[in-house]
GUKETI-104592 format. One record per residue (C-alpha): residue number from 1; residue in one letter; x, y, z. Coordinates in steps of 0.1 Angstrom, whole numbers, always signed. Example, Ala and Ser with C-alpha at 12.3 -4.5 7.8 and 13.67 -1.06 7.14 Angstrom:
zalum/paba/c1/c2/c3
1/A/+123/-45/+78 $
2/S/+137/-11/+71 $
END
This chain:
zalum/paba/c1/c2/c3
1/M/+423/-386/-455 $
2/S/+417/-358/-481 $
3/F/+396/-340/-455 $
4/I/+424/-340/-430 $
5/A/+449/-329/-457 $
6/S/+426/-300/-466 $
7/I/+425/-288/-430 $
8/F/+463/-289/-427 $
9/E/+466/-271/-461 $
10/Q/+444/-243/-448 $
11/S/+461/-241/-414 $
12/P/+494/-260/-411 $
13/I/+498/-246/-376 $
14/I/+472/-271/-365 $
15/A/+495/-299/-376 $
16/L/+523/-283/-355 $
17/F/+503/-282/-323 $
18/L/+488/-316/-329 $
19/S/+524/-329/-332 $
20/L/+533/-313/-299 $
21/A/+503/-326/-281 $
22/G/+506/-361/-294 $
23/G/+543/-361/-290 $
24/Y/+543/-351/-254 $
25/W/+515/-376/-247 $
26/I/+535/-405/-262 $
27/G/+567/-392/-245 $
28/K/+552/-398/-211 $
29/F/+551/-436/-215 $
30/Q/+579/-455/-199 $
31/F/+593/-488/-212 $
32/G/+613/-501/-183 $
33/K/+640/-475/-177 $
34/F/+635/-458/-210 $
35/Q/+612/-429/-217 $
36/L/+609/-414/-252 $
37/G/+604/-378/-241 $
38/G/+584/-350/-255 $
39/V/+609/-338/-281 $
40/A/+615/-372/-297 $
41/G/+577/-379/-294 $
42/S/+569/-347/-312 $
43/L/+592/-356/-340 $
44/L/+577/-391/-343 $
45/V/+541/-378/-344 $
46/A/+551/-350/-369 $
47/V/+566/-376/-392 $
48/I/+533/-396/-390 $
49/I/+512/-365/-397 $
50/S/+534/-355/-426 $
51/Q/+524/-386/-446 $
52/V/+491/-368/-455 $
53/G/+511/-338/-468 $
54/V/+519/-307/-448 $
55/K/+535/-275/-460 $
56/I/+548/-252/-433 $
57/D/+569/-221/-436 $
58/D/+606/-222/-428 $
59/G/+603/-189/-409 $
60/I/+584/-206/-381 $
61/K/+612/-231/-377 $
62/A/+638/-204/-376 $
63/V/+620/-184/-349 $
64/L/+614/-214/-327 $
65/F/+650/-226/-329 $
66/A/+663/-191/-321 $
67/L/+641/-188/-290 $
68/F/+652/-223/-278 $
69/I/+689/-219/-283 $
70/Y/+691/-184/-268 $
71/A/+672/-196/-237 $
72/V/+696/-225/-233 $
73/G/+726/-201/-235 $
74/F/+710/-176/-211 $
75/E/+704/-202/-185 $
76/S/+739/-217/-188 $
77/G/+758/-185/-192 $
78/P/+768/-177/-156 $
79/Q/+777/-214/-150 $
80/F/+795/-217/-183 $
81/F/+819/-188/-177 $
82/R/+823/-198/-140 $
83/S/+833/-233/-150 $
84/L/+862/-220/-171 $
85/G/+887/-221/-142 $
86/R/+914/-243/-127 $
87/Q/+890/-257/-101 $
88/S/+869/-274/-128 $
89/I/+897/-285/-152 $
90/R/+886/-321/-150 $
91/E/+850/-313/-161 $
92/I/+863/-290/-189 $
93/V/+885/-318/-202 $
94/M/+856/-343/-200 $
95/A/+834/-321/-221 $
96/V/+861/-314/-246 $
97/V/+871/-351/-249 $
98/L/+836/-362/-255 $
99/A/+829/-335/-281 $
100/L/+861/-342/-300 $
101/S/+857/-380/-299 $
102/G/+821/-377/-310 $
103/L/+831/-355/-339 $
104/A/+859/-379/-349 $
105/T/+836/-409/-347 $
106/V/+809/-393/-369 $
107/V/+834/-380/-395 $
108/I/+852/-414/-398 $
109/L/+820/-434/-400 $
110/A/+805/-410/-425 $
111/R/+835/-415/-448 $
112/I/+836/-453/-443 $
113/F/+798/-456/-451 $
114/S/+797/-428/-477 $
115/L/+772/-408/-458 $
116/D/+763/-373/-470 $
117/K/+766/-341/-448 $
118/G/+730/-342/-439 $
119/L/+729/-378/-427 $
120/A/+762/-374/-408 $
121/A/+749/-343/-390 $
122/G/+716/-360/-382 $
123/I/+734/-390/-368 $
124/A/+755/-367/-346 $
125/A/+724/-350/-333 $
126/G/+706/-382/-325 $
127/G/+735/-404/-314 $
128/L/+748/-377/-291 $
129/T/+712/-366/-282 $
130/Q/+720/-329/-289 $
131/S/+690/-318/-308 $
132/A/+704/-283/-313 $
133/I/+729/-298/-339 $
134/I/+699/-301/-362 $
135/G/+696/-264/-363 $
136/T/+733/-255/-365 $
137/A/+739/-281/-392 $
138/S/+709/-269/-412 $
139/S/+721/-233/-410 $
140/A/+756/-244/-421 $
141/I/+741/-263/-451 $
142/E/+724/-232/-462 $
143/K/+757/-214/-464 $
144/L/+773/-240/-488 $
145/G/+760/-223/-519 $
146/L/+742/-254/-532 $
147/A/+711/-256/-553 $
148/A/+679/-251/-534 $
149/E/+667/-287/-540 $
150/E/+701/-301/-528 $
151/V/+699/-279/-497 $
152/K/+664/-292/-489 $
153/R/+675/-328/-495 $
154/L/+705/-325/-471 $
155/Q/+684/-308/-445 $
156/S/+658/-335/-448 $
157/N/+686/-361/-443 $
158/V/+695/-343/-410 $
159/A/+661/-350/-397 $
160/I/+662/-386/-410 $
161/G/+695/-393/-393 $
162/Y/+683/-378/-361 $
163/A/+650/-397/-361 $
164/V/+667/-431/-366 $
165/T/+694/-427/-340 $
166/Y/+678/-406/-312 $
167/I/+661/-433/-293 $
168/F/+692/-454/-288 $
169/G/+711/-422/-282 $
170/S/+691/-417/-250 $
171/F/+690/-453/-240 $
172/G/+727/-460/-247 $
173/A/+737/-431/-224 $
174/I/+717/-446/-196 $
175/I/+734/-480/-201 $
176/V/+769/-465/-200 $
177/C/+765/-440/-172 $
178/V/+742/-461/-149 $
179/N/+753/-496/-156 $
180/I/+787/-499/-173 $
181/L/+804/-471/-153 $
182/P/+797/-485/-118 $
183/W/+807/-520/-130 $
184/F/+839/-505/-144 $
185/M/+847/-486/-112 $
186/K/+836/-516/-90 $
187/R/+816/-493/-67 $
188/S/+779/-482/-66 $
189/I/+766/-448/-73 $
190/R/+746/-448/-41 $
191/D/+774/-457/-18 $
192/D/+797/-430/-32 $
193/A/+769/-404/-32 $
194/V/+763/-410/+5 $
195/K/+800/-407/+12 $
196/A/+804/-375/-7 $
197/D/+773/-360/+8 $
198/A/+786/-366/+43 $
199/E/+819/-350/+35 $
200/M/+804/-319/+20 $
201/L/+777/-313/+47 $
202/K/+800/-319/+77 $
203/G/+769/-327/+98 $
204/A/+747/-299/+84 $
205/H/+713/-307/+69 $
206/A/+704/-298/+33 $
207/Y/+667/-289/+30 $
208/G/+648/-300/+0 $
209/P/+618/-283/-16 $
210/G/+590/-278/+9 $
211/E/+612/-286/+38 $
212/T/+619/-262/+67 $
213/P/+637/-266/+100 $
214/A/+616/-272/+131 $
215/L/+641/-249/+149 $
216/P/+645/-220/+125 $
217/E/+676/-198/+128 $
218/L/+656/-165/+130 $
219/V/+626/-162/+153 $
220/G/+603/-136/+168 $
221/R/+593/-134/+205 $
222/V/+571/-110/+226 $
223/Y/+582/-102/+261 $
224/R/+566/-81/+289 $
225/V/+591/-58/+305 $
226/E/+599/-63/+342 $
227/T/+636/-66/+350 $
228/A/+646/-45/+319 $
229/A/+625/-15/+331 $
230/G/+645/+17/+328 $
231/Q/+670/+3/+303 $
232/A/+674/+20/+269 $
233/V/+666/+0/+237 $
234/N/+702/+3/+223 $
235/L/+717/-11/+255 $
236/L/+693/-40/+255 $
237/E/+701/-48/+219 $
238/G/+738/-46/+225 $
239/A/+735/-75/+249 $
240/G/+726/-100/+223 $
241/R/+721/-107/+186 $
242/F/+685/-95/+184 $
243/T/+667/-63/+177 $
244/V/+636/-46/+192 $
245/E/+612/-41/+163 $
246/R/+581/-30/+181 $
247/V/+571/-15/+215 $
248/K/+535/-15/+229 $
249/R/+529/+8/+258 $
250/D/+496/+14/+276 $
251/G/+477/-4/+248 $
252/R/+492/+15/+218 $
253/I/+522/+11/+196 $
254/I/+549/+37/+200 $
255/G/+580/+46/+179 $
256/V/+611/+26/+185 $
257/E/+643/+48/+190 $
258/P/+677/+37/+202 $
259/R/+675/+58/+234 $
260/L/+639/+49/+242 $
261/L/+637/+40/+279 $
262/L/+616/+9/+286 $
263/K/+589/+10/+312 $
264/Q/+573/-16/+334 $
265/A/+547/-37/+315 $
266/D/+558/-26/+280 $
267/L/+554/-53/+254 $
268/L/+585/-58/+232 $
269/L/+586/-77/+199 $
270/L/+621/-90/+195 $
271/V/+635/-106/+163 $
272/G/+668/-124/+163 $
273/R/+688/-155/+159 $
274/R/+673/-184/+180 $
275/P/+703/-190/+203 $
276/A/+703/-153/+213 $
277/M/+666/-155/+223 $
278/V/+671/-183/+249 $
279/G/+670/-171/+285 $
280/L/+658/-136/+278 $
281/E/+631/-139/+304 $
282/T/+656/-133/+332 $
283/R/+669/-101/+316 $
284/I/+637/-87/+302 $
285/G/+606/-103/+317 $
286/P/+582/-132/+309 $
287/E/+575/-142/+273 $
288/T/+539/-136/+263 $
289/A/+517/-147/+234 $
290/G/+517/-112/+220 $
291/G/+487/-90/+213 $
292/N/+470/-69/+187 $
293/G/+494/-48/+167 $
294/M/+525/-68/+178 $
295/D/+526/-89/+146 $
296/L/+552/-78/+120 $
297/V/+558/-88/+84 $
298/V/+595/-97/+78 $
299/T/+610/-103/+44 $
300/T/+639/-123/+29 $
301/R/+654/-104/+0 $
302/D/+685/-108/-22 $
303/I/+706/-76/-25 $
304/Q/+735/-73/-50 $
305/L/+764/-54/-36 $
306/T/+776/-27/-60 $
307/D/+788/+1/-37 $
308/K/+826/+2/-39 $
309/D/+828/+14/-3 $
310/F/+816/-20/+9 $
311/A/+834/-43/-16 $
312/G/+864/-61/-1 $
313/R/+851/-58/+35 $
314/T/+838/-85/+58 $
315/V/+802/-91/+67 $
316/A/+809/-79/+103 $
317/E/+826/-47/+90 $
318/I/+797/-39/+67 $
319/L/+770/-44/+93 $
320/S/+790/-26/+120 $
321/S/+798/+4/+98 $
322/S/+769/+22/+114 $
323/E/+742/+13/+140 $
324/E/+715/+25/+116 $
325/L/+727/+2/+89 $
326/R/+730/-28/+112 $
327/H/+697/-25/+130 $
328/G/+672/-53/+121 $
329/I/+694/-68/+94 $
330/Y/+703/-105/+95 $
331/V/+725/-120/+68 $
332/L/+713/-155/+58 $
333/G/+737/-163/+30 $
334/V/+761/-150/+4 $
335/T/+765/-163/-32 $
336/R/+791/-154/-57 $
337/A/+784/-162/-94 $
338/G/+757/-186/-82 $
339/T/+780/-204/-57 $
340/P/+772/-202/-20 $
341/L/+800/-189/+3 $
342/D/+807/-201/+38 $
343/L/+789/-174/+59 $
344/A/+808/-160/+88 $
345/D/+816/-126/+103 $
346/D/+850/-127/+85 $
347/T/+835/-136/+51 $
348/V/+848/-110/+26 $
349/I/+822/-96/+3 $
350/A/+831/-87/-33 $
351/A/+814/-64/-58 $
352/G/+786/-83/-75 $
353/D/+780/-108/-47 $
354/I/+744/-116/-39 $
355/V/+736/-112/-2 $
356/T/+705/-128/+12 $
357/V/+692/-108/+41 $
358/H/+662/-110/+64 $
359/G/+644/-82/+81 $
360/V/+614/-58/+80 $
361/Q/+608/-39/+48 $
362/E/+620/-5/+61 $
363/D/+653/-20/+73 $
364/L/+659/-38/+40 $
365/Q/+652/-7/+20 $
366/R/+677/+13/+40 $
367/L/+703/-14/+35 $
368/A/+696/-16/-3 $
369/G/+699/+22/-6 $
370/R/+735/+20/+8 $
371/V/+750/-12/-6 $
372/G/+732/-20/-38 $
373/P/+699/-27/-55 $
374/A/+675/-52/-41 $
375/I/+665/-80/-65 $
376/V/+627/-80/-64 $
377/P/+611/-112/-77 $
378/S/+591/-104/-108 $
379/D/+571/-124/-134 $
380/K/+578/-98/-161 $
381/T/+604/-105/-188 $
382/D/+628/-77/-199 $
383/F/+620/-79/-236 $
384/V/+644/-49/-243 $
385/F/+673/-68/-229 $
386/H/+665/-102/-245 $
387/G/+653/-88/-278 $
388/L/+687/-71/-281 $
389/G/+704/-104/-271 $
390/L/+687/-122/-300 $
391/V/+696/-95/-325 $
392/V/+732/-96/-315 $
393/G/+732/-134/-317 $
394/L/+715/-136/-351 $
395/L/+739/-110/-365 $
396/A/+769/-130/-352 $
397/G/+754/-160/-370 $
398/L/+756/-142/-404 $
399/L/+794/-141/-402 $
400/V/+812/-166/-423 $
401/L/+849/-176/-420 $
402/R/+863/-194/-450 $
403/I/+893/-217/-446 $
404/G/+901/-224/-482 $
405/S/+869/-235/-498 $
406/I/+854/-246/-465 $
407/P/+829/-222/-450 $
408/L/+828/-221/-412 $
409/T/+799/-202/-395 $
410/L/+781/-203/-363 $
411/G/+748/-199/-381 $
412/A/+717/-185/-365 $
413/G/+718/-213/-338 $
414/G/+754/-210/-328 $
415/G/+751/-172/-328 $
416/A/+720/-172/-306 $
417/L/+737/-197/-283 $
418/L/+768/-176/-279 $
419/S/+748/-144/-274 $
420/G/+726/-162/-248 $
421/L/+758/-172/-229 $
422/V/+772/-137/-228 $
423/F/+739/-120/-220 $
424/G/+732/-146/-193 $
425/W/+766/-139/-177 $
426/Y/+760/-102/-179 $
427/R/+726/-105/-162 $
428/S/+743/-124/-134 $
429/R/+765/-94/-128 $
430/H/+738/-68/-131 $
431/M/+707/-84/-116 $
432/A/+686/-52/-119 $
433/I/+682/-57/-156 $
434/G/+675/-86/-180 $
435/N/+649/-105/-159 $
436/M/+635/-137/-173 $
437/P/+614/-158/-149 $
438/I/+622/-195/-148 $
439/G/+588/-203/-162 $
440/A/+593/-180/-192 $
441/S/+627/-195/-199 $
442/T/+614/-230/-196 $
443/L/+586/-223/-220 $
444/L/+610/-208/-246 $
445/R/+634/-237/-242 $
446/D/+608/-265/-243 $
447/F/+584/-250/-269 $
448/G/+612/-237/-290 $
449/L/+630/-271/-293 $
450/A/+599/-293/-296 $
451/G/+582/-269/-321 $
452/F/+614/-267/-342 $
453/V/+618/-305/-343 $
454/A/+581/-309/-351 $
455/V/+584/-285/-380 $
456/V/+614/-305/-393 $
457/G/+594/-337/-391 $
458/L/+564/-321/-409 $
459/Q/+586/-308/-437 $
460/S/+607/-340/-443 $
461/G/+586/-368/-429 $
462/Q/+575/-383/-462 $
463/Q/+611/-385/-475 $
464/A/+623/-398/-441 $
465/V/+600/-428/-442 $
466/Q/+612/-437/-476 $
467/T/+649/-434/-466 $
468/I/+644/-454/-434 $
469/A/+628/-482/-453 $
470/Q/+658/-483/-476 $
471/S/+687/-479/-453 $
472/G/+674/-475/-418 $
473/L/+693/-504/-402 $
474/S/+727/-492/-414 $
475/I/+720/-457/-401 $
476/F/+708/-471/-368 $
477/L/+740/-492/-363 $
478/V/+762/-462/-371 $
479/G/+742/-443/-345 $
480/V/+748/-470/-319 $
481/V/+786/-466/-324 $
482/V/+783/-428/-322 $
483/T/+764/-431/-289 $
484/I/+786/-457/-272 $
485/L/+822/-451/-284 $
486/P/+826/-415/-273 $
487/L/+812/-422/-239 $
488/I/+835/-452/-234 $
489/L/+866/-432/-245 $
490/T/+856/-403/-222 $
491/M/+850/-427/-193 $
492/L/+885/-441/-198 $
493/V/+901/-406/-199 $
494/G/+881/-396/-168 $
495/R/+893/-427/-148 $
496/Y/+929/-430/-159 $
497/L/+940/-395/-169 $
498/L/+917/-372/-148 $
499/G/+916/-395/-117 $
500/Y/+879/-396/-109 $
501/R/+874/-419/-79 $
502/N/+838/-411/-67 $
503/V/+814/-429/-90 $
504/A/+785/-405/-82 $
505/I/+805/-374/-92 $
506/F/+820/-392/-121 $
507/A/+786/-403/-134 $
508/G/+773/-368/-132 $
509/A/+802/-354/-151 $
510/L/+800/-381/-178 $
511/S/+763/-377/-184 $
512/G/+766/-339/-185 $
513/S/+794/-341/-210 $
514/R/+769/-357/-233 $
515/S/+741/-334/-222 $
516/A/+722/-367/-215 $
517/N/+693/-356/-193 $
518/P/+676/-391/-192 $
519/A/+708/-406/-180 $
520/F/+713/-379/-154 $
521/G/+678/-385/-141 $
522/E/+686/-422/-136 $
523/I/+719/-412/-118 $
524/L/+700/-390/-94 $
525/D/+676/-418/-87 $
526/K/+704/-442/-79 $
527/A/+723/-416/-58 $
528/G/+693/-406/-37 $
529/N/+708/-371/-32 $
530/S/+721/-342/-53 $
531/V/+758/-350/-52 $
532/P/+761/-357/-89 $
533/T/+745/-323/-98 $
534/T/+775/-301/-95 $
535/S/+798/-320/-118 $
536/F/+768/-325/-142 $
537/A/+760/-288/-143 $
538/I/+795/-278/-153 $
539/T/+799/-304/-181 $
540/Y/+763/-299/-192 $
541/A/+769/-261/-196 $
542/L/+800/-268/-216 $
543/A/+784/-296/-236 $
544/N/+755/-274/-247 $
545/V/+781/-252/-264 $
546/F/+806/-278/-277 $
547/L/+781/-303/-290 $
548/T/+759/-277/-306 $
549/L/+789/-264/-325 $
550/L/+795/-299/-339 $
551/G/+768/-292/-365 $
552/P/+789/-268/-387 $
553/L/+820/-289/-381 $
554/V/+804/-321/-393 $
555/V/+791/-302/-424 $
556/A/+825/-288/-431 $
557/L/+845/-320/-426 $
558/V/+823/-347/-442 $
END
């Protein structure tokens, strides 16, 4: 044991990564419907390792948490601000009700059982499965002006409360959202999910990952000119929704111009929408298998509309503004603030909309040069943008507002979260800057949170074991109430005040308002489709903010 302790003394980072590896390994095991998960597993392993004695710098914990909370805010930013509208008032109320009822439950129980600020905040973090509360509460405790030993004790108690209550926090949310809610509504999640899916799709098919239609909308065909001989390219294209992309004459490729006259035996590569390609043999000539040089690379690209000359105009108006602009461009979809729009010729495009277009590279570059920048996929992270975002957030976290003798502050965690939300929203409006690939964001979020929690466990594990042995049962029971009661109250508000009828949508909103990822996974499994996702996404984005900010509030009110 002394040998292991000496290794950790020389390199405490080994203890950190050992906690992560062991924690995620343990977190993979399933016990019925329950799975511990990598974050809670890392905390558990870190507490075990801490028994040999590990000293690790607080700066590591601060950096890891800042990265995690900023990434969460950046991912949720566009969705968060988009959800703040009349169309999502029910989801907003759900998230607010759960956050307020959770805060009230924690504060009342803390006063009844004489819990200190650290234990109360830890119970809030574990019972509500919002691990970020650990960081925001710890930051708030540092601002209280207490002695260093007292600050360390309270911060250790945050980890203790979290460790004791987290497991049932996850399991209890599954019980309420997956079992109690359908029993209460007297309908199944699966039946209502199928019903809602049919209403939304209106007969259309939603393709999952790896799925493609057997009859794609856009196709390419090669024809040998016979009946179209002597006809100009622009006249041929005007007869249908397709374009002539390549012409092969006498064994060589020639330039395609609008007034080019077609000759007998020319080979034409046509690209267009599938219905327009049906029956062209009678107007052009027989379809062929193609030939050397007739293949062409086409690209699907997202373009953000920024040119004011095109904002407020319909798709048809934009594409018909000039023949040069229209040629070879096929609009596949339009999204506004992440939400797909119904695509039609009369769909009005607004500044900032993302238009998904299909065509050859030359045509796409011509379009992008006129209407706005093309969003080129990249695996590079814009560290200038995100470095500035973290600086702004951490500066905001230094601000302290005092109400009487009570200090209220966002702390480093709340500041980084708020900055992430704003910078994520700004990035959605200016897609040419601020790139962060999904893989990079996922790494920051997962490693930041798990690493932060592991450091907390390593620093306070020894004291945690002693406290759990003395009062673990009472803390656990308080955590059960903190988990169940806010969910039940929010469920009643959703049913009787907000009028939720569809169980699948209701379950998604309820689990999201608690940011209960394990419960949401079970809901999706029961639903068999993605119907609960929309309501979950809105309340989840809000809950990431509201629940995280409970940390300073609990510290201030207990």
